[in-house]
C-alpha positions as CSV (number, residue, x, y, z in Angstrom):
1,M,0.0,0.0,0.0
2,H,1.3,3.5,-0.9
3,S,1.1,6.5,1.4
4,L,-0.6,9.7,0.2
5,R,2.7,11.3,-0.3
6,E,3.9,8.5,-2.6
7,V,1.0,8.7,-4.9
8,G,0.8,12.5,-4.9
9,L,-2.7,12.9,-3.5
10,P,-3.4,16.2,-1.6
11,Q,-2.9,16.3,2.1
12,H,-4.9,18.1,4.7
13,F,-3.1,20.8,6.7
14,F,-4.3,23.3,9.3
15,F,-3.0,26.7,10.3
16,D,-3.4,27.5,14.0
17,L,-2.5,30.8,15.6
18,T,-1.0,30.8,19.1
19,N,0.8,33.1,21.5
20,G,1.3,30.3,24.1
21,P,-1.6,30.8,26.5
22,S,-4.2,31.4,23.7
23,T,-4.7,29.3,20.5
24,I,-7.0,29.9,17.6
25,R,-7.5,26.6,15.9
26,D,-8.1,26.2,12.2
27,E,-11.0,23.8,11.9
28,K,-11.3,24.0,8.1
29,G,-7.7,23.6,6.9
30,V,-6.3,23.5,3.3
31,W,-5.6,20.6,0.9
32,V,-2.2,20.8,-0.8
33,S,0.2,18.4,-2.3
34,D,2.9,18.5,0.4
35,L,4.3,20.4,3.4
36,A,6.1,22.8,1.0
37,G,2.7,23.8,-0.4
38,A,1.3,24.3,3.1
39,I,4.2,26.5,4.0
40,D,3.6,28.6,0.9
41,D,-0.1,28.9,1.7
42,A,0.7,29.8,5.4
43,Q,3.1,32.6,4.3
44,A,0.4,33.9,1.9
45,V,-2.1,33.9,4.8
46,I,0.3,35.9,6.9
47,E,0.9,38.4,4.0
48,E,-2.9,38.7,3.5
49,M,-3.3,39.5,7.2
50,R,-0.7,42.2,6.8
51,D,-2.1,43.6,3.6
52,S,-5.6,43.8,5.0
53,D,-4.5,45.5,8.2
54,E,-5.7,42.6,10.3
55,L,-2.5,42.8,12.3
56,S,-2.7,45.5,14.9
57,G,1.0,45.6,15.8
58,D,0.5,43.4,19.0
59,E,1.4,40.2,17.2
60,E,4.8,39.8,18.7
61,G,5.0,36.4,20.3
62,W,2.2,35.0,18.0
63,L,3.0,32.0,15.8
64,L,1.3,30.3,13.0
65,I,1.6,26.5,13.5
66,I,1.1,24.2,10.5
67,R,-0.3,20.9,11.7
68,N,-1.5,17.8,10.0
69,K,-4.8,16.0,10.4
70,A,-3.4,14.0,13.3
71,G,-2.7,17.2,15.1
72,D,1.1,17.0,14.8
73,A,2.8,20.4,14.6
74,L,5.0,20.3,11.5
75,M,6.2,23.9,11.1
76,T,6.0,27.1,13.1
77,L,6.2,30.5,11.5
78,P,6.4,33.8,13.5
79,I,3.7,36.4,12.9
80,I,5.7,39.6,12.8
81,P,4.1,42.7,11.4
82,R,5.9,44.2,8.4
83,V,7.8,47.2,9.5
84,P,6.9,50.1,7.1
85,V,9.9,51.5,5.3
86,T,10.2,55.2,5.2
87,V,12.6,57.2,3.1
88,S,13.7,60.6,4.5
């Protein structure tokens, strides 16, 4: 029997947000071909949050955790607001 990874079927990943004491769990998730695809999607989610001003500047210490369907944390990405560049 082949694993999902071997036959190239999509895998289900979830993006949880946490600052340690508080966690916002992703119950929907995304279907992508592999962890690299999940990382790309997670980085896009963080960028969308920045671009839509969903980040208030209080995100220091918050992390986006990519987990699989079994609940295993596979990757952690920091949520750091983009610092505006000003030219004087």
